[in-house]
C-alpha positions as CSV (number, residue, x, y, z in Angstrom):
1,X,-51.4,-27.8,29.6
2,X,-53.0,-24.7,31.2
3,X,-54.3,-21.8,29.1
4,X,-51.4,-19.7,30.3
5,X,-48.9,-22.4,29.3
6,X,-50.4,-22.6,25.9
7,X,-50.3,-18.8,25.5
8,X,-46.6,-18.8,26.6
9,X,-45.7,-21.5,24.2
10,X,-47.5,-19.6,21.3
11,X,-45.6,-16.4,22.2
12,X,-42.3,-18.2,22.1
13,X,-43.1,-19.8,18.8
14,X,-44.1,-16.4,17.4
15,X,-40.8,-14.9,18.6
16,X,-38.7,-17.8,17.2
17,X,-40.5,-17.6,13.8
18,X,-40.1,-13.8,13.6
19,X,-36.4,-14.0,14.6
20,X,-35.8,-16.6,11.9
21,X,-37.3,-14.3,9.3
22,X,-35.0,-11.4,10.1
23,X,-31.8,-11.5,8.2
24,X,-28.7,-10.7,10.1
25,X,-26.8,-7.6,8.8
26,X,-23.9,-9.8,7.7
27,X,-22.5,-10.5,4.3
28,X,-20.5,-13.6,3.1
29,X,-17.6,-14.5,5.3
30,X,-19.1,-13.0,8.5
31,X,-20.6,-14.8,11.5
32,X,-21.3,-13.8,15.0
33,X,-17.7,-14.8,15.9
34,X,-15.6,-14.3,12.8
35,X,-14.8,-12.0,9.9
36,X,-13.1,-13.9,7.1
37,X,-11.3,-12.0,4.3
38,X,-8.8,-12.7,1.6
39,X,-5.2,-11.5,0.9
40,X,-2.7,-12.2,-1.8
41,X,1.0,-11.7,-1.5
42,X,4.1,-12.5,-3.6
43,X,5.6,-15.0,-1.1
44,X,7.6,-16.2,-4.1
45,X,8.9,-14.6,-7.3
46,X,10.6,-11.3,-8.2
47,X,8.9,-9.3,-5.5
48,X,9.1,-11.8,-2.7
49,X,11.0,-9.4,-0.4
50,X,7.8,-7.4,-0.2
51,X,5.8,-10.3,1.3
52,X,7.0,-9.2,4.8
53,X,4.0,-6.9,4.6
54,X,1.7,-10.0,4.6
55,X,3.6,-11.5,7.5
56,X,3.0,-8.2,9.5
57,X,-0.7,-8.3,8.5
58,X,-1.0,-11.8,10.0
59,X,0.9,-10.9,13.1
60,X,-1.1,-7.8,13.7
61,X,-4.4,-9.5,13.4
62,X,-3.2,-12.3,15.7
63,X,-2.6,-9.5,18.3
64,X,-6.0,-8.0,17.7
65,X,-7.6,-11.5,18.1
66,X,-5.8,-12.1,21.4
67,X,-7.4,-8.9,22.7
68,X,-10.9,-10.1,21.7
69,X,-11.0,-9.2,18.0
70,X,-13.1,-6.4,16.5
71,X,-16.5,-5.9,18.1
72,X,-16.2,-9.4,19.5
73,X,-15.3,-11.1,16.2
74,X,-12.0,-12.7,15.4
75,X,-10.2,-11.7,12.2
76,X,-9.5,-14.6,9.9
77,X,-7.2,-13.5,7.0
78,X,-6.7,-16.2,4.3
79,X,-3.5,-15.3,2.5
80,X,-2.4,-16.9,-0.8
81,X,0.8,-16.6,-2.9
82,X,0.6,-15.3,-6.5
83,X,4.4,-15.0,-7.1
84,X,3.6,-11.5,-8.3
85,X,2.1,-13.0,-11.5
86,X,-1.3,-11.5,-12.5
87,X,-2.7,-14.7,-13.9
88,X,-2.0,-16.4,-10.6
89,X,-3.6,-13.4,-8.8
90,X,-6.8,-14.0,-10.7
91,X,-6.9,-17.7,-9.9
92,X,-6.2,-17.0,-6.2
93,X,-8.8,-14.3,-6.0
94,X,-11.5,-16.4,-7.5
95,X,-10.7,-19.2,-5.1
96,X,-11.0,-16.9,-2.1
97,X,-14.3,-15.3,-3.3
98,X,-16.0,-18.4,-4.7
99,X,-14.6,-21.2,-2.7
100,X,-13.6,-19.7,0.6
101,X,-16.5,-17.2,0.7
102,X,-14.5,-14.2,2.0
103,X,-16.2,-11.0,3.0
104,X,-13.8,-8.9,1.1
105,X,-10.3,-8.8,-0.3
106,X,-7.6,-6.9,1.5
107,X,-4.1,-5.6,0.7
108,X,-3.2,-7.5,-2.5
109,X,0.4,-6.5,-3.3
110,X,1.0,-4.6,-6.5
111,X,-0.5,-2.5,-9.3
112,X,-0.5,-5.2,-12.0
113,X,-1.9,-8.0,-9.8
114,X,-4.6,-5.8,-8.5
115,X,-5.4,-4.6,-12.0
116,X,-5.9,-8.2,-13.2
117,X,-8.7,-8.7,-10.6
118,X,-10.3,-5.3,-10.7
119,X,-13.1,-5.9,-13.2
120,X,-14.0,-9.3,-11.6
121,X,-14.2,-7.9,-8.0
122,X,-16.0,-4.7,-9.1
123,X,-18.6,-6.6,-11.1
124,X,-19.1,-9.1,-8.2
125,X,-19.5,-6.2,-5.8
126,X,-16.8,-7.6,-3.5
127,X,-14.8,-4.8,-1.8
128,X,-11.0,-4.8,-2.3
129,X,-9.9,-2.6,0.6
130,X,-6.5,-1.0,0.8
131,X,-4.9,-2.8,-2.1
132,X,-1.2,-2.0,-2.3
133,X,-0.5,0.4,-5.1
134,X,-0.1,4.1,-5.5
135,X,-1.5,4.2,-9.1
136,X,-3.9,7.0,-9.8
137,X,-6.4,4.6,-11.4
138,X,-7.7,3.5,-8.0
139,X,-9.3,6.9,-7.4
140,X,-12.2,6.2,-9.7
141,X,-15.2,5.7,-7.3
142,X,-17.7,6.4,-10.1
143,X,-16.6,3.5,-12.2
144,X,-14.8,1.3,-9.6
145,X,-16.7,1.9,-6.4
146,X,-15.6,-1.4,-4.8
147,X,-11.8,-0.8,-5.1
148,X,-9.7,1.4,-2.9
149,X,-5.9,1.6,-2.4
150,X,-4.0,2.7,0.6
151,X,-0.5,3.7,-0.6
152,X,2.5,4.7,1.5
153,X,2.6,8.1,0.0
154,X,0.6,10.3,-2.4
155,X,-0.3,8.5,-5.6
156,X,2.4,8.0,-8.3
157,X,1.4,11.1,-10.4
158,X,1.4,13.4,-7.4
159,X,4.6,11.9,-6.0
160,X,6.5,12.4,-9.2
161,X,5.2,16.0,-9.3
162,X,6.4,16.7,-5.8
163,X,9.9,15.3,-6.7
164,X,10.1,17.3,-9.9
165,X,9.2,20.6,-8.1
166,X,11.7,19.8,-5.3
167,X,14.5,19.2,-7.9
168,X,13.7,22.3,-9.9
169,X,13.7,24.4,-6.7
170,X,17.3,23.3,-6.3
171,X,18.2,23.6,-10.0
172,X,15.7,25.4,-12.2
173,X,17.4,24.3,-15.4
174,X,17.7,20.6,-14.4
175,X,17.6,17.9,-17.1
176,X,15.9,14.7,-16.1
177,X,16.7,11.1,-16.9
178,X,13.9,8.6,-16.1
179,X,14.0,4.8,-15.6
180,X,10.4,3.5,-15.4
181,X,8.7,0.2,-15.1
182,X,6.7,-0.6,-18.2
183,X,3.3,-1.0,-16.5
184,X,0.6,1.2,-15.1
185,X,2.7,2.2,-12.1
186,X,5.7,3.3,-14.2
187,X,3.6,5.1,-16.7
188,X,1.8,7.0,-13.9
189,X,5.2,8.2,-12.7
190,X,6.2,9.3,-16.2
191,X,2.9,11.1,-16.6
192,X,3.4,12.9,-13.3
193,X,6.9,14.1,-14.4
194,X,5.5,15.4,-17.7
195,X,2.5,17.1,-16.1
196,X,4.8,18.8,-13.5
197,X,7.2,20.0,-16.3
198,X,4.3,21.2,-18.5
199,X,5.3,22.9,-21.7
200,X,9.0,22.4,-20.8
201,X,8.8,18.5,-20.6
202,X,10.3,17.8,-24.1
203,X,13.2,20.1,-23.4
204,X,13.8,19.1,-19.7
205,X,13.6,15.3,-20.1
206,X,16.9,14.1,-21.4
207,X,15.7,10.6,-21.8
208,X,13.0,8.2,-20.5
209,X,13.7,4.5,-20.7
210,X,11.5,1.6,-19.7
211,X,12.1,-1.9,-18.4
212,X,10.0,-5.0,-17.8
213,X,9.5,-6.3,-14.3
214,X,10.8,-9.7,-15.4
215,X,14.0,-8.3,-16.8
216,X,17.0,-9.9,-15.0
217,X,18.8,-6.6,-14.8
218,X,18.3,-2.9,-15.7
219,X,22.0,-2.4,-16.2
220,X,21.9,-1.6,-19.9
221,X,19.1,0.9,-19.4
222,X,21.0,2.7,-16.7
223,X,24.1,2.9,-18.7
224,X,22.2,4.6,-21.5
225,X,20.6,7.1,-19.1
226,X,24.0,7.8,-17.5
227,X,25.4,8.8,-20.9
228,X,22.9,11.7,-21.0
229,X,24.7,13.3,-18.0
230,X,21.4,14.5,-16.8
231,X,21.2,16.5,-13.5
232,X,18.4,14.4,-12.0
233,X,17.9,10.6,-12.1
234,X,14.3,9.4,-11.4
235,X,14.2,5.7,-10.5
236,X,10.6,4.6,-10.9
237,X,10.4,0.9,-10.2
238,X,8.1,-0.7,-7.6
239,X,10.2,-3.8,-7.3
240,X,13.2,-3.7,-4.9
241,X,15.5,-5.7,-7.1
242,X,15.3,-3.2,-10.0
243,X,15.6,-0.2,-7.7
244,X,18.8,-1.6,-6.1
245,X,20.3,-2.5,-9.4
246,X,19.6,1.0,-10.8
247,X,21.3,2.7,-7.8
248,X,24.3,0.4,-8.0
249,X,24.9,0.6,-11.7
250,X,24.5,4.4,-11.8
251,X,27.0,4.7,-9.0
252,X,29.5,2.4,-10.8
253,X,29.3,4.5,-13.9
254,X,30.5,7.5,-12.0
255,X,27.4,9.5,-12.7
256,X,26.4,11.6,-9.7
257,X,23.0,13.3,-10.4
258,X,20.4,14.3,-7.8
259,X,18.5,11.0,-7.4
260,X,14.9,10.2,-6.4
261,X,13.5,6.7,-6.0
262,X,9.9,5.5,-6.0
263,X,8.4,5.7,-2.6
264,X,7.8,1.9,-2.5
265,X,11.6,1.4,-2.8
266,X,12.5,3.8,0.1
267,X,13.6,0.8,2.0
268,X,16.9,0.3,3.6
269,X,16.7,-3.4,4.1
270,X,15.5,-4.4,0.6
271,X,17.0,-1.7,-1.5
272,X,19.7,0.5,0.1
273,X,21.7,-2.4,1.6
274,X,21.7,-4.6,-1.6
275,X,22.7,-1.5,-3.7
276,X,25.5,-0.7,-1.3
277,X,25.1,1.9,1.5
278,X,27.7,4.2,-0.1
279,X,26.0,4.0,-3.5
280,X,22.6,4.7,-1.9
281,X,23.7,7.6,0.2
282,X,21.9,10.8,-0.9
283,X,18.9,9.0,-2.5
284,X,15.6,10.9,-1.9
285,X,11.9,9.9,-1.9
286,X,8.5,11.0,-0.8
287,X,6.9,9.1,2.1
288,X,4.0,9.5,4.6
289,X,5.2,6.9,7.1
290,X,7.7,7.6,9.9
291,X,11.2,6.3,9.1
292,X,12.2,3.9,11.9
293,X,15.1,5.0,14.1
294,X,16.3,2.9,17.1
295,X,16.8,6.0,19.2
296,X,13.4,7.4,18.6
297,X,11.2,8.5,21.5
298,X,8.1,8.6,19.4
299,X,5.4,6.5,21.2
300,X,4.1,5.1,17.9
301,X,7.5,3.9,16.8
302,X,8.2,2.5,20.2
303,X,4.9,0.5,20.1
304,X,5.7,-0.7,16.6
305,X,9.2,-1.8,17.7
306,X,7.8,-3.7,20.7
307,X,5.3,-5.4,18.4
308,X,7.9,-6.5,15.9
309,X,10.4,-7.7,18.5
310,X,7.7,-9.8,20.1
311,X,6.1,-11.3,17.0
312,X,8.5,-11.0,14.1
313,X,12.0,-10.8,15.7
314,X,13.9,-11.7,12.6
315,X,12.5,-8.8,10.5
316,X,14.6,-5.6,10.4
317,X,12.6,-2.9,12.2
318,X,13.7,-0.4,9.5
319,X,12.1,-2.5,6.8
320,X,9.7,-0.1,5.1
321,X,7.4,-3.0,4.0
322,X,7.0,-4.0,7.7
323,X,6.1,-0.5,9.0
324,X,3.8,-0.1,6.1
325,X,2.0,-3.4,6.8
326,X,1.5,-2.3,10.4
327,X,-0.1,0.9,9.3
328,X,-2.5,-0.7,6.7
329,X,-3.5,-3.4,9.3
330,X,-4.4,-0.6,11.7
331,X,-6.5,1.1,9.0
332,X,-8.5,-2.0,8.3
333,X,-9.3,-2.3,12.0
334,X,-10.6,1.3,12.0
335,X,-12.9,0.5,9.1
336,X,-14.3,-2.7,10.7
337,X,-14.8,-0.9,14.0
338,X,-16.8,1.8,12.2
339,X,-18.9,-0.8,10.5
340,X,-19.9,-2.2,14.0
341,X,-22.4,-5.0,13.5
342,X,-23.5,-4.0,10.0
343,X,-21.0,-6.2,8.2
344,X,-22.5,-6.4,4.8
345,X,-20.1,-5.9,1.9
346,X,-22.0,-2.6,1.1
347,X,-21.5,-1.1,4.5
348,X,-17.9,-2.3,4.8
349,X,-17.1,-0.4,1.6
350,X,-19.2,2.6,2.7
351,X,-17.1,2.9,5.9
352,X,-13.8,2.7,4.0
353,X,-15.2,5.6,1.9
354,X,-16.0,7.7,4.9
355,X,-12.7,8.0,6.8
356,X,-12.4,11.4,8.5
357,X,-9.0,12.6,9.8
358,X,-8.0,9.2,11.0
359,X,-4.7,9.4,12.7
360,X,-2.5,6.3,12.8
361,X,0.6,5.9,14.9
362,X,2.9,5.2,11.9
363,X,1.9,8.3,9.9
364,X,4.2,11.4,10.0
365,X,2.9,14.5,11.8
366,X,0.0,16.3,10.0
367,X,-0.9,13.3,7.8
368,X,-4.2,11.6,8.4
369,X,-6.5,9.3,6.4
370,X,-9.4,11.0,4.6
371,X,-11.8,9.6,2.1
372,X,-15.3,10.3,0.7
373,X,-17.6,8.6,-1.7
374,X,-16.1,10.8,-4.4
375,X,-12.4,10.7,-3.3
376,X,-10.7,7.4,-2.7
377,X,-7.3,8.8,-1.9
378,X,-6.7,8.1,1.8
379,X,-3.2,9.8,1.7
380,X,-2.6,13.0,-0.2
381,X,0.4,14.5,1.6
382,X,4.0,13.5,2.3
383,X,7.5,14.5,3.3
384,X,10.8,14.3,1.4
385,X,13.3,11.9,3.0
386,X,17.0,11.3,2.2
387,X,19.1,8.2,2.9
388,X,22.1,9.4,4.8
389,X,24.1,8.1,7.8
390,X,22.6,4.6,7.2
391,X,19.0,5.7,7.6
392,X,16.2,7.7,6.1
393,X,16.0,11.3,7.4
394,X,13.1,13.8,6.9
395,X,14.5,16.8,5.0
396,X,11.4,18.9,4.2
397,X,8.3,20.4,5.7
398,X,5.0,18.7,5.0
399,X,4.4,18.7,1.3
400,X,0.7,19.0,0.5
401,X,-0.9,17.2,-2.3
402,X,-3.9,18.5,-4.4
C-alpha cells in the first residue's frame, strides 16, 4: 500500500471513529426514518363514541406519511384501548413507554385517564403532548413541565365563567342549577361557576348535583334539579351519554331554562341527535373550533370535508370529535416541524411550550395557539354557539379569556 493510501485509510478510520462517538440528537422512539409515539383512546366503554378522535389522528398521520412525513420521517402512532378506565390507562401507558419505547405520549382521551398517568410520565420525563382535557390542572409547568393539554375551548374554569357572564347579561337575577361529573373536570366547572358569581354564589346557585361517570343514567339528578325551576341549567359532563340523557330528561319534565352544555359535548352526532333534535334546540356552549356546515365556503372546512370523505367516509362530518381530532393532529405536526432534527424528548417538549400565534384551519377567526414555558394554555378564547336548525351556529363575538 502506498503512503498516500495509508494516509487516506487512516483519515477514513478517524472520521468513522469520530462519527460513531457523536450522539445523534434523537431520543427514544426516533430514528432517521421514523418518529414513534403513543396514544390511548376509549375504543370501548362508556366514552367509546369519542374514539373517533383517535381514528382521525391515524388517518391524518397516514396522509402526512404519504406526503413524505415530517422532515423526512414517517409518523408511527401506536394507539391502545383503555375503555376510559384509569387503571387500564396506566397499564397501557407503561407498555407504550417501557416496552414499545415511544418518544412521547400524545392525545390520551380524558381528564381522569390522563391524571392517572401524570405522575409517572412527569417523573420519567416523557412528554405527554396535547392530552385531551380542558381541566385547569394541566397549566402547571412549574410542577408538571412534561404535560400539556390542547382542549377544544378555554379550560373548564374559564369556560364556565364565560357561560355564567353570558347568562347574567341576559338575566342579571338568574338562578343556576348545575349537573356536574364527580371528577376533576366536573369540579373545575363548578369552581368556575362559583368564581364567576363571586360573593353571590350561594344565593345564585339553586342547586348543584353530581353524578359518577359510570352511572347508567342521570335521570334522578336531573329531576331533582328541574324541581328548583332555576333559570339556567348548566350541564357539565364530558361524556356524551350523560349529556344526552340530561338534555332529554330536562326536556321531558317540561323545564325550559336557558341551557349550557360542556364544550366537549357540543356535538350533534353524539349528543344532540341521541337527546332528540327538538329537545336539544337552543342548547349553548363555548367552542374554539369552526362548526361544520355543508354549505360552508371556508377553505379550512372544505379541506377537512375532502379529507374525511376520502379517508373516513362513514363518519359524520359534523361530529365534533372528528373536527377536533383533525385540529390536534395538525398541531402535533407543527411541533415536530419546529423541532426539526433535534428530536430529543427535551426539545420536543420545548417546542410545544413555544407556540407563537399558530393558526390552524379548524380554529375560528382570531383564535391561535400560543404557549410559553410559563403558560401551557394553547387556547384561551372562544365563541358562544347555539344548536338551532339542526346545526351549531356562532351567536357571539370573540370572547377573550384571561
